[in-house]
N, C-alpha and C positions, 0 to 999 in steps of 0.2 A: 875439613872441607865438605861442602855440600855435594851430595851424590850427583854424578853425571852418567850418562849412558855409556861412556867409555871406561868407567872405573869398575874394577872387578872385586867384589867383596871377598872372594876366595884367595886373592893374592895380596890385597891391602891388609895392613895390620888391623887386628880386631878393634873395633870401636873408633876408627879414624875416618869413616865415611858417614855422612848424615843425610837423612831425608830432607826434602825441601821445605817442609812445614812442621810446625809444632803447636801444641795447645798450651795456653797460659792462663793462670788465675791469680788473683791478688787477694791477700788477707789484709783487711783494715777494720779496726774497731770490732774485732771478733767475728767478722763475716768474710767468707770467701766469695769473690765475684768472678764468674767465668762467662765469657761471651757466648760460648756454645759452638764455636767454630775455630778451625786451625788458622794460624797466621804464618807468614814467612819466617824461616829461621833467621834471626838477626841478633846482634849483640844487645845485652842489657846495659843500661846506664845505672851505675851504682855509686852512691856517695862514698867517699873514703872512710867515713865512720860507720859503714854498714856492719851491723852486728855479726853477721856470719864471717866477715873477714877478720874479726878480732876474737870472737868467743865461740866459734865453731857451731853456730846454730844452723846446721844443715844436715840433711839426710836424703836418702834416695832409695829407689827400688830397681830391680833388674828382672825383666821377664821377656818373653819372646812371642811373636806372632809367626805362625808357620804356614807356608803354602801347602794346601792339602792335595792329596792324590787326584782329586776331582777338579783341581784348579782354584777352588775357593780358598778363603783365608780364615784362620782361627787363632785366638790367643789362648795360651796354655796357662791354666790356673789363675785367671785374672782376679777373681775375688779374693783369693788367698794373699796375693801380692798387695792388693789394695788395703786389705785389713792389716797386713804387717806394716805398711807404711803409716797407717793411722797410729799403730802402736809406737813406731819409731818417733813420730812427731810428739806424741805424748811423753815419751822418755826425755825429750828435749824441753819439756814443760812449756810447750807452745800450744796454741789452739789447733787441734787436729782437724784436718779437712774431713768431710763426710766421705766414707768409703765409696758410696755410690757416685759421688762427683769425680773421685779419682778414676774410677772405672770408666765413666763416661768420657773423661778427658783422654784416657788411654785409647779407647775405641775410636774416638774422633781422630787422634793422631795416626793410628794405624790406617784408617780409611783414607786419610789425606795423603799417606805415603805408600799406599798399597802397591803402586807400580814399581816401587823400589825393593819389594820383597823378593829375594832370590829363591830359586827352587831348592828343595832339600838336596844336600844336607845343610844348606844355608838357611837363614831366617832373618826376620826383622827384629833386632834387639831393641828393647824399649826401656827408656831411662826416665821415669818420673822423679823429679828432684824438687826439694823445697829448700829455700834459703831465707834466713831471717834478715829482714831489711831495716830494722829499727836503726835510726841514726843516733847512736849514743855510745861513745867510747868509755863511758863511766858505768856501763850496765853489765859488768862482769858477773854480778850476783843477781841479775834479773834476766828473764827470757825476753826474746824479741816478740813484740806485739804486732808486728807487721811482717809480711812475707810474700815471696813470689813462689808459686807452685807451677811447674811446667813439665811437659812430656816431650822428650827428644827421641828420635828414632835413628837407628843405625843398621844398615844392611851388613850382615856379617857372615863369615864362614866359620872355620874352627877357631876356638879360643887359643889352643896351643898350636904353635907352628908345627907343621908336619902331620896334622890330622890325628887320627886315633893311633897312638903309638905308646909304648911303655914309658912312663915318666920316671925320672930319678928324684927321690924325695930325701931331703936332709932333715934329720930329727933334731929339733931344738928343745933341750930339756931345762934350760936355765931362764932364758928371757921369755916372759909371758907374751902372748899375742896381743893382748889388750887389757884394759881395766876390767876385772872380773864382773862387776855389777853392770857393766855397760856393753859387754861383748855381743849381746843379742840385737843391738841397734845397728842398722845399716847407715852408719855415719862415716864420713871421710876420716875422722880421727882414728877410728878402729883400723882402717886400712893403712894409714901412714905409719902407725905403730909397728905394723908387720913389715914395712918396707925395708928398713935397715937390715934386719936378719935375713930377709929374702935376697937382697942384693949381695950380702956377704956370702950366702950359700951358693949363689950362682957363680960368683967370682972364685971362691975358694974350693968348691966341691962340684962344680958343673951341674948343680941341681936345678930342676925346673921349678920346684916349690919347697917351702919349709912346712913341716908338720910340727905344730907346737904341742909339746908334751911336758909342760912345766911340772917339775918335780916327778917326772916319770909317768904322768897321767895324760894320755892322748886326748886332744880336743879336735882341732881342725887345722887346715892350712891357712895361709893368708887370705884365701878367697873361696875355699871349698870345704865341704864336710868330708869325712873319711870313713871308709868301710873296709871290713874284712869279710871275705866270703869263701865258702867251699861248696861242695855238692849238696850239703845238707842245711847249712845255716848261714846267717848273715849277722855280723856284729858291728855295732857302732856305739859311740859314746852317748850315754843318756843326756838329755837336755838339761841345761841350767842357764843362768844368765851370763855365763862367761864366754859363750860363743853363739854363732848365728843359728837360728832355728830355720834351716834351709827348706824351702818349698820342694826343691828337687829331692832332698833327703827324705822328706815325708812321702813323696811319690815313689821313691825306690822301695821304701819299707812296705808300702801298700802293694806294689807290684810283686815284691818278693813273697809276701804273704799269699797273694793270688797264685803264685807259682809253686807254693808248697814248702818254701824255706822256713826254717825255725828262726824267729827274730829274737835277738838279744840286744837290748839297749842298756848299757851298763858301763862302768869304768873299764878302760882298756889300758893296762900297763904296757910300757914299752917292751918289757921282757916277753910278754905274750905275743906282741907283733913280731919280734925276732923269731920266736919259736914257730909262729904261724907261717912265716915266709918259707919254711922248709917244705910245706905241703899245700898251702892255700894261696888265695889271691887277695889283692888289695886294690882299691880304686878310690878316686875322688869323685864327688858329685857337686854340681852347682848349675845354675841357669846357663852361665857362659860355657863352662867346661862340659856340661851334660853328664856323661859318665866317662872318666878318664882313667885307664889302667895304670897301675904302678908296677914298674919292673925292677927297680933297684932302690935300696934304702942305704943312706949314708948315716952312720951312727958311731960316734967316738972313734973316728979313724978307721972304722970297718966299712967295707963295701959288701952289702948283703943283697943277694939276688932273691926276688920274690917269685916262688915257683920256678918256672923255667926262664923267667925274665921277659916273657912275651905276654900280650894280652890274654887273660884266661877265658876259658869257655863260659864260666858263670858270669864274669864281668860283661862279656859281650852279649850274653843272653839277656841280662838286665838292661843293658843299653838299648838293645833292639826292642825289648818290650816297651820301654819308655818312648823311644823315637817313633815307633810304629803307631802309637796313640797320638803323639803330637802332630803327625802329618796326615792322620786320617786313614792310615793303612789298615789298622786294626780298630775294632769297636772301642768306644769310650765309656766303659761301664760305670765309671765314677763321676761322670759329668764334669770333666776337667776342661773341656774346650768351650770357648765362647766364639761363635761364628760372627764374622764382621763382613761388611761389604767390600768386595775386592775389585 
């Protein structure tokens, strides 16, 4: 539903409210055309043979605009998200849009919906999306040569119901999260592959999320990267093509370095996580989740408490360091914020 002044993003489910305007571009004959202004949010008309409906030629990004402490508005790590979307479109073997055009469309969408941006800890969630529109049900072995690229906005509060609270994570060691060579692409296919195990874990283990550790090697949850942290170091899985290269993940690593933590990017066996839970902390990171503490682990019928089961001091320290930059409370030494008209 489109946002109205009576709707509260802090009580509505995450991602169910939308700004009134969006930006749209069209790909035809290898060229993207964008009008340069936002238009009303309205339905698209798609032919039943649209390529994305049959062969998955679609991808997206997720980033946020934050209301600053001085009342202005800024987008967090805009260029990094635009560049990652270019990469995702390329992985679909479609013509990638120019990163500068994606950034412009995002800025225009934010400015058109600035009045819908809630104060911190809320934000304006931004969803640039591309769908292949070639009308051809015989093109299973061919990419779409036409597309719609659009930017939707959504006023949001916390991703997990209940705000910053310790999450319960189920460890999945058999079923992979996604296809290994395609895991770094923000495509709907990657998320639907994690849906079944996540629903099963919620039903059978009262879990908030599933941490995929195929063959005992931890990667990520269905929608977030995963970290271990204590007073001295921070550990996370080294990047490869099997899981998402999170922008928030990269931000956490940079901020942890600034704060003096030792950084370890490497394989993280499940056995190490179990041992770590006795003394350390664990958390998830992502644009939607920000930094979400893990309080319990469900593994092979065992219920394992992480630390004392509550959000840890280091986790909260890193969350505060990140959010303080996002809302302009602290300086932005790495140039992550892009100011927009509010």
